[in-house]
C-alpha positions, 0 to 999 in steps of 0.5 A: 696804687701803694701810697695815696696822696692823703697818706703822703699829705699826713706824713708831710704834716708830721715831718713839718711839725717835727722839723718845726719843734726841732728847730725851736729846741735848737734856737732855745739852746743856742740862746742858752749857749749865748747866755752861758758864754756871756756869763763865762766872759763876765766871770773871766773878767771878774777873775782878772780883776781879783787877780789884779787886786791880789797882786796890788795887795801883795805888792802894797807896802803899808809902812810907806803907802807906796805900791811896788809895781813889777817892771818887765825886767823883773825889778820893782819901782815905787809908785806913789799912791794918791793919799786918799787911797792910802788913807782908805787902805789904812782905815780898812786895815784898822777896821779889819782889826777893830770891829767897833770902827766898822760900825762907825764907818757903816754909819758914816757911809750911810749918814745915819750918825747925824739922824 
């Protein structure tokens, strides 16, 4: 008799414990990978939004307040922008050039001017 039942039971227990530990580690890593994929997708979405904003800024005509939108043929057509958006964009440009306006804008946004 080379191997006893008790030795086999001990080996089975050790293998079962190793199996459970490895299974837990795999599940943990799979959850981390899923989280990383979600973060990757979120970052990719943010990059797309920034690219769109860069393209809009490059095609924005400050003088006319219009956005030059590229057409599929490669020519440009003018698209009127809402007057509020134009005013906000011009104000943002003014704020960039004049730091005092930034303080005024912050107070206005926070409604601290009346307190």
